[in-house]
C-alpha positions in Angstrom: -26.1 86.4 65.4 -24.0 84.3 63.0 -21.6 85.3 60.4 -22.9 83.1 57.6 -25.1 86.0 56.3 -22.0 88.0 55.4 -21.1 85.3 52.9 -24.5 84.2 51.6 -26.6 86.4 49.3 -29.6 84.5 50.6 -29.9 82.2 53.6 -33.5 80.9 53.3 -35.0 78.9 50.4 -38.4 77.6 49.7 -37.5 74.4 47.8 -34.5 72.4 46.5 -35.1 74.0 43.1 -34.9 77.5 44.7 -31.8 76.4 46.6 -30.2 75.0 43.4 -30.9 78.1 41.4 -30.1 80.9 43.9 -27.5 79.7 46.4 -24.5 81.9 46.1 -21.4 82.2 48.4 -19.6 85.5 48.2 -15.8 85.1 48.5 -14.1 88.3 49.8 -10.5 89.2 49.0 -8.0 87.6 51.4 -10.4 85.6 53.5 -8.9 84.1 56.6 -11.0 81.9 58.9 -9.0 82.7 62.0 -9.2 86.5 61.6 -12.6 86.8 59.8 -14.6 84.3 61.8 -12.9 83.4 65.2 -11.5 86.9 65.9 -14.6 88.6 64.5 -16.8 86.7 66.9 -14.3 87.6 69.7 -14.6 91.3 68.7 -18.4 91.3 68.6 -19.2 88.9 71.5 -16.0 87.9 73.4 -17.9 86.0 76.1 -20.0 84.0 73.6 -19.5 80.2 74.1 -17.6 78.7 71.2 -16.7 75.2 72.4 -17.3 72.6 75.1 -14.5 70.1 75.4 -14.4 66.9 77.5 -12.6 63.6 77.5 -13.4 60.1 78.8 -11.5 60.7 82.1 -14.1 63.3 83.1 -12.1 66.5 82.4 -14.1 69.4 80.9 -13.2 72.8 79.6 -15.4 75.6 78.0 -14.0 78.2 75.7 -15.5 81.5 74.5 -14.5 83.1 71.3 -12.4 85.5 73.4 -10.5 82.6 74.8 -9.9 81.1 71.3 -8.5 84.5 70.1 -6.3 84.8 73.2 -4.8 81.3 73.0 -4.4 81.4 69.2 -2.6 84.7 69.4 -0.2 83.4 72.0 0.3 80.2 70.0 1.1 82.3 66.9 3.8 84.1 68.8 5.1 80.7 70.2 5.3 79.3 66.6 7.0 82.5 65.3 9.6 82.3 68.1 10.3 78.7 67.0 10.9 79.6 63.4 7.5 79.1 61.7 6.7 81.5 59.0 4.3 81.8 56.0 4.3 78.7 53.8 6.0 76.4 56.3 4.3 72.9 56.6 3.4 71.8 60.2 2.1 68.4 61.1 -0.4 68.1 64.0 -1.0 64.7 65.7 -3.5 65.8 68.4 -6.5 63.5 68.2 -9.3 65.7 69.6 -7.2 67.8 72.1 -8.5 71.3 72.5 -4.9 72.6 71.8 -5.5 71.5 68.2 -7.7 74.5 67.7 -5.1 76.9 69.1 -2.5 75.7 66.6 -4.8 75.6 63.6 -5.9 79.2 64.1 -2.4 80.3 64.9 -1.0 78.7 61.7 -3.8 80.3 59.7 -2.8 83.7 61.3 0.8 83.2 60.2 -0.1 81.8 56.8 1.6 78.4 57.5 0.2 75.1 56.2 -1.2 72.7 58.7 -1.3 68.9 58.1 -3.8 67.1 60.4 -2.7 63.5 61.1 -4.1 60.7 63.2 -2.4 59.4 66.3 -2.7 55.9 64.9 0.3 56.6 62.6 3.4 54.5 63.1 7.0 55.4 62.4 7.0 54.6 58.6 3.7 56.6 58.2 5.2 59.7 59.9 8.4 59.5 57.8 6.3 59.2 54.6 4.2 62.2 55.4 7.0 64.3 56.7 9.1 63.8 53.6 6.3 64.0 51.1 5.1 67.4 52.4 8.4 68.8 53.5 7.3 69.1 57.1 9.3 71.6 59.2 7.6 71.1 62.6 5.6 68.3 64.2 3.3 68.9 67.2 1.8 66.1 69.3 0.5 65.3 72.8 2.4 63.3 75.4 1.0 59.9 74.4 3.7 57.2 74.8 3.1 55.4 71.5 3.0 58.6 69.5 6.0 60.1 71.1 8.0 56.9 70.4 6.9 56.8 66.8 7.9 60.4 66.3 11.3 59.9 67.9 11.9 56.8 65.7 11.0 58.8 62.6 13.5 61.7 63.2 16.5 60.1 61.5 14.7 59.6 58.2 12.5 62.7 58.3 14.7 65.0 56.2 13.1 68.4 56.6 11.8 68.1 60.2 13.5 70.7 62.3 11.5 70.8 65.6 9.1 68.6 67.5 6.7 70.1 70.0 5.3 68.3 73.0 2.0 69.2 74.7 1.3 67.9 78.2 4.8 67.4 79.5 8.5 67.8 78.9 11.0 65.5 77.3 14.6 65.7 76.0 14.8 66.8 72.4 11.3 68.3 72.4 10.1 71.9 72.6 7.6 72.1 75.6 4.5 74.0 74.5 3.2 74.5 78.1 6.6 75.6 79.3 6.8 78.4 76.7 3.2 79.4 76.0 2.7 81.2 79.3 5.4 83.7 78.5 4.3 84.2 74.9 2.7 87.5 74.1 -1.0 87.6 73.5 -0.6 90.6 71.1 -0.7 89.6 67.5 -1.3 91.7 64.4 -2.6 90.5 61.0 0.4 90.4 58.7 0.8 92.7 55.7 3.2 93.3 52.9 5.2 90.2 51.9 3.7 88.2 54.8 0.1 89.1 53.8 -2.1 86.0 53.3 -4.1 85.6 50.1 -7.0 83.4 49.1 -4.9 81.3 46.7 -2.3 80.6 49.3 -2.1 77.0 50.6 -3.7 76.6 54.0 -4.2 72.9 54.5 -3.1 69.4 53.3 -5.1 66.3 53.9 -3.5 63.0 53.3 -6.1 60.8 51.5 -7.0 57.4 52.9 -4.8 55.4 50.5 -7.2 52.5 49.9 -5.5 51.6 46.6 -2.2 53.5 46.7 0.1 55.4 49.0 -1.8 58.4 50.4 -1.9 61.5 48.2 -1.9 65.1 49.5 -5.1 67.0 48.8 -4.3 70.7 49.0 -6.8 73.4 50.0 -6.4 77.1 49.9 -7.8 79.8 52.4 -11.2 79.9 50.8 -11.9 76.2 51.7 -13.8 77.0 54.9 -16.4 79.0 53.1 -17.4 75.9 51.1 -18.5 74.3 54.4 -21.2 76.8 55.0 -23.4 74.4 52.9 -22.1 71.5 54.9 -23.1 73.0 58.3 -26.2 75.0 57.4 -28.0 72.9 54.9 -26.7 69.4 55.5 -25.8 69.2 59.3 -28.5 71.9 59.8 -26.8 73.3 62.9 -28.7 75.5 65.3 -27.3 78.9 66.4 -25.9 78.7 70.0 -26.7 75.0 70.2 -24.2 72.2 70.6 -23.1 70.2 67.5 -21.2 66.9 67.7 -19.5 65.3 64.7 -17.7 62.0 65.6 -14.4 62.5 64.0 -10.7 62.7 64.9 -8.6 65.7 63.9 -6.4 63.6 61.6 -9.2 63.4 59.0 -11.1 65.6 56.6 -14.4 64.8 58.4 -13.1 66.9 61.3 -12.9 69.9 59.0 -16.4 69.1 57.7 -18.0 68.9 61.2 -15.8 70.2 64.0 -14.1 73.3 62.6 -15.3 75.6 59.9 -19.0 75.7 58.8 -20.4 75.1 62.2 -18.8 78.2 63.7 -19.5 80.4 60.6 -23.2 79.5 61.2 -23.1 80.3 64.9 -23.2 76.8 66.5 -21.2 75.7 69.5 -18.7 72.9 68.9 -18.9 69.9 71.3 -15.6 68.0 71.3 -15.5 64.6 73.0 -11.9 63.3 73.1 -12.5 59.5 73.3 -9.4 57.4 73.6 -11.3 54.5 72.2 -14.8 54.4 70.7 -17.5 53.4 73.3 -21.1 53.5 72.1 -22.4 53.6 75.6 -20.1 56.5 76.5 -21.0 58.4 73.4 -24.8 58.1 74.0 -24.3 59.2 77.6 -22.5 62.3 76.4 -25.3 63.2 74.0 -27.7 62.8 76.9 -25.6 64.7 79.5 -24.7 67.7 77.3 -28.0 67.8 75.4 -26.5 67.7 71.9 -28.8 69.2 69.3 -27.2 68.1 66.0 -25.1 65.0 65.4 -23.1 63.5 62.6 -21.3 60.2 62.5 -20.3 57.6 59.8 -22.8 54.7 59.3 -20.4 52.4 61.2 -21.0 54.4 64.4 -24.8 54.2 63.9 -24.5 50.5 63.5 -22.9 50.2 66.9 -25.3 52.7 68.5 -28.4 50.6 67.4 -26.8 47.6 69.0 -27.4 49.4 72.3 -30.8 49.6 74.0 -31.5 53.2 73.0 -34.6 53.3 75.2 -32.1 53.6 78.2 -30.9 57.0 77.0 -32.6 60.4 76.9 -31.9 61.5 73.4 -34.7 64.1 73.3 -32.3 67.0 72.7 -31.4 65.7 69.3 -33.2 67.4 66.4 -31.1 66.4 63.5 -28.7 63.5 62.6 -26.6 63.0 59.6 -24.0 60.7 58.1 -21.2 60.5 55.5 -18.0 58.7 54.9 -19.5 55.5 53.5 -22.9 54.4 52.1 -25.8 54.3 54.6 -27.6 50.9 54.7 -31.4 51.3 54.8 -31.7 48.8 57.7 -29.6 51.1 59.9 -31.7 54.1 58.8 -35.0 52.4 59.7 -33.9 50.9 63.0 -32.5 54.3 64.2 -35.7 56.0 63.1 -37.9 53.5 64.9 -35.9 53.8 68.1 -35.4 57.6 68.1 -37.9 59.1 65.7 -35.1 60.7 63.8 -34.0 60.1 60.2 -30.3 59.9 59.4 -29.6 62.4 56.6 -27.1 61.1 54.0 -24.4 63.1 52.5 -21.4 62.5 50.2 -18.1 64.2 49.6 -14.3 63.6 49.7 -11.1 64.9 51.3 -10.8 66.8 48.1 -14.1 68.7 48.6 -16.8 69.9 50.9 -20.2 68.1 50.8 -21.0 67.4 47.2 -24.3 65.7 47.5 -26.8 65.4 50.3 -30.4 64.9 51.3 -31.3 68.6 51.9 -34.2 69.8 54.0 -36.7 70.3 51.2 -36.5 66.7 50.0 -38.3 63.5 50.8 -35.7 61.2 52.2 -34.9 57.8 50.5 -32.5 56.2 53.0 -30.3 54.5 50.4 -29.9 57.6 48.2 -26.9 60.0 48.4 -29.3 62.9 47.7 -29.1 65.7 45.2 -26.1 68.0 44.3 -24.8 70.8 46.4 -25.4 73.8 44.0 -21.9 75.1 44.3 -20.7 72.0 42.4 -21.7 71.4 38.7 -22.3 67.7 39.2 -22.7 65.3 36.3 -22.6 61.5 35.6 -20.5 60.5 32.6 -19.3 57.5 30.6 -15.7 56.7 29.8 -15.7 59.4 27.1 -17.0 62.1 29.6 -20.4 62.1 27.9 -23.4 62.6 30.2 -25.4 59.3 30.7 -29.2 59.1 30.9 -31.3 58.5 34.0 -30.8 55.0 35.4 -27.4 54.4 33.7 -24.3 54.0 35.9 -21.4 56.3 35.3 -18.6 58.2 37.0 -19.5 61.2 39.2 -17.7 64.2 38.0 -17.6 68.0 38.6 -17.6 70.1 35.5 -16.2 73.7 35.0 -13.5 73.3 37.6 -11.1 75.4 35.6 -13.5 78.1 34.4 -15.5 78.3 37.7 -13.8 76.4 40.5 -16.2 75.6 43.3 -15.3 77.1 46.7 -14.5 74.0 48.8 -12.9 72.0 46.0 -9.2 71.2 46.4 -6.4 72.8 44.4 -4.8 69.6 43.3 -2.5 67.0 44.8 0.5 68.7 46.4 3.8 67.9 44.8 2.1 65.4 42.5 1.2 66.9 39.1 0.8 63.4 37.6 -1.8 62.3 40.1 -3.6 65.6 39.7 -3.8 65.2 35.9 -5.3 61.8 36.2 -8.4 63.2 37.9 -8.5 66.8 36.8 -8.4 67.4 33.0 -10.6 68.9 30.2 -12.2 71.3 32.8 -13.5 68.2 34.7 -12.7 66.7 38.1 -13.2 63.0 38.2 -14.1 61.6 41.6 -13.6 57.9 40.8 -17.0 57.0 42.2 -19.6 55.1 40.2 -23.2 56.4 40.7 -26.5 56.7 38.9 -29.4 59.2 38.9 -33.0 58.0 39.3 -36.2 59.4 37.8 -36.6 61.7 40.8 -33.2 63.3 40.4 -31.7 61.4 43.4 -28.1 60.1 43.1 -27.3 56.5 44.2 -23.9 55.2 45.1 -22.7 52.1 43.3 -19.0 51.9 44.4 -15.5 53.0 43.6 -14.4 52.3 40.1 -12.2 49.5 41.3 -14.8 48.1 43.8 -17.6 47.3 41.3 -17.8 43.5 40.8 -18.1 42.0 37.3 -19.3 38.4 37.8 -21.1 36.1 35.3 -21.8 39.0 33.0 -23.3 41.2 35.7 -22.0 44.5 37.2 -22.7 44.1 40.9 -22.5 47.0 43.4 -20.9 45.9 46.6 -23.0 48.4 48.5 -26.3 46.7 47.2 -25.1 43.3 48.5 -23.9 44.9 51.8 -27.2 46.6 52.3 -29.0 43.3 52.0 -26.5 41.5 54.3 -26.7 44.1 57.0 -30.4 43.6 57.3 -29.8 40.1 58.7 -29.7 40.2 62.5 -26.4 38.1 62.6 -24.4 40.7 60.6 -23.1 43.8 62.3 -20.5 44.7 59.6 -19.5 43.3 56.2 -17.4 43.9 53.1 -18.4 42.6 49.7 -15.7 41.9 47.1 -15.1 39.9 44.0 -13.2 36.6 44.6 -11.5 34.4 42.0 -13.4 31.3 41.0 -12.0 28.5 38.6 -15.3 28.1 36.8 -17.0 31.5 36.9 -13.9 33.7 36.9 -15.2 36.0 39.7 -17.9 35.4 42.3 -19.3 37.6 45.0 -17.7 37.2 48.4 -18.9 38.6 51.8 -16.5 39.0 54.7 -18.7 39.3 57.7 -18.3 40.4 61.4 -21.0 38.7 63.4 -23.3 40.4 66.0 -23.2 39.3 69.6 -24.8 35.9 70.4 -24.0 34.5 66.9 -21.3 32.0 66.2 -19.8 31.0 62.8 -21.2 27.9 61.2 -22.0 26.4 57.8 -25.7 26.6 58.7 -25.4 30.3 59.4 -23.6 30.9 56.1 -26.5 29.1 54.2 -29.1 31.1 56.2 -27.4 34.4 55.3 -27.1 33.4 51.6 -30.7 32.5 51.4 -31.7 35.7 53.1 -29.8 37.8 50.5 -31.4 35.8 47.7 -34.8 36.7 49.2 -34.3 40.4 49.4 -32.3 41.3 46.3 -31.6 39.8 42.8 -30.4 36.2 43.3 -27.3 36.7 41.1 -25.9 39.1 43.7 -25.9 36.7 46.6 -22.4 35.9 48.1 -21.3 32.5 47.0 -18.5 32.8 49.5 -18.9 33.9 53.1 -16.0 34.3 55.5 -16.5 35.2 59.1 -13.9 37.4 60.7 -13.4 39.2 64.0 -12.8 42.5 62.3 -12.5 43.9 58.8 -9.3 45.4 57.5 -9.6 49.2 57.5 -7.6 52.2 56.7 -6.4 54.4 59.5 -9.5 56.5 58.9 -11.8 53.6 59.4 -12.8 52.9 55.8 -13.0 49.3 54.8 -10.1 48.1 52.7 -11.9 46.1 50.0 -8.7 46.2 48.0 -6.8 44.4 50.8 -9.4 41.6 50.8 -9.2 41.3 47.0 -5.5 41.1 47.0 -5.4 38.5 49.7 -7.9 36.4 47.9 -5.9 36.6 44.7 -2.7 35.7 46.6 -1.0 39.0 46.0 
């Protein structure tokens, strides 16, 4: 049994065309994921396995839906006793700790707003987020660096009233484990003025901030329903089987793959709390726990194929997917050759659920984003918002966002009407991503508006050059940008992380350049190659091409 059929008019489709024409998600009045999904499973099947959690120290815990209801009810009473009420903003810095789920469900039950944040944040990051959102409470685990950063932020965090510590006690902190045992496990769904409605704010994601300070993408209580498509038709989760998405709770990909749609569709969440990413350790977990469905960004797959995959039993895997950045075909083909599994591409944002994917009825082209999720009215437009023809690059947009807002799309940028108006106007949401549609209806990623390189009269997609570069055995990771040139104005530059057993040299630079010329249009080859130990990235792991550009321009 799964609960997805309560919200889908139809679950099965015969083709993408059938899917596109007939998919419909029903949105009930006052939907609340904690009550209507977690607690409902607990009512129907309290002993049903919901989550398997482990960490890299060997600790393991298993939770039923009855357990999740019990601990989230107690946590709701804990929060209420500490002054949290409907509408309050609460920041969570909990990596992949299982307590994260207790707090998220508890906050949903109260109607408070949760703000997931990564434990990589430093003092200034916490201050910025706390003041921007008006955070009332901050909750974290007893990690030394995080605790220190939180304490250093207190003087400048104007609205922060309480800080909660999990896993210990410390002066100035509320101890969760000290208080939770005595908290009541009885909790009633609020009514009257405290009743929670679909349009109420449930969640704020801080965006990656590749070109500006992070904005706050705000989602209401219907947001989880949008992820039915993410889980059922993109991740293709299996009822009662384990699903693993490699994501930390501070990022939207956690909501995509470790929280909402998977449970609605009846899967079991597998949560592996890695302190640091270790490809060998991750592969051993897939083997040990017999993971069925798996999702990770292309960077993770690049590191996985550096391992000898023949040394691991990955036979339990039936479906693999990716998102977060474009998928290079070389990674796709290498992984398929080693495992027999294709990596299914998908695209979306912190502002949305999955917008585009390679759905199950389609022939996979590894470089393509896929076709639109039917709940989004996707179009590709020019600078005047006119639709462009097949093969012509334009901006990816969502139409009819005022007259028929898709479930899963954000409500706007919290406390930033100006930023919202820049992307949401004339009944259109502008993603800022440049794409094109081919003759088969597949969408292809070109780059962010500010990433596309204009050199010698050409518009060059950094992704196309990166796809060629990554095919060379010496290149494990790369970023392609436009660099200043006194003669040509702008030239293509590749910043490259080398694979093991390769050392930087002029000869290797030339070899890589000649290779790119041999596999793609010669005008795209990188005239500049810089070898680095690591690429500059956002806290979420996305490559900061803007940082490279600014450095090259002396900014």
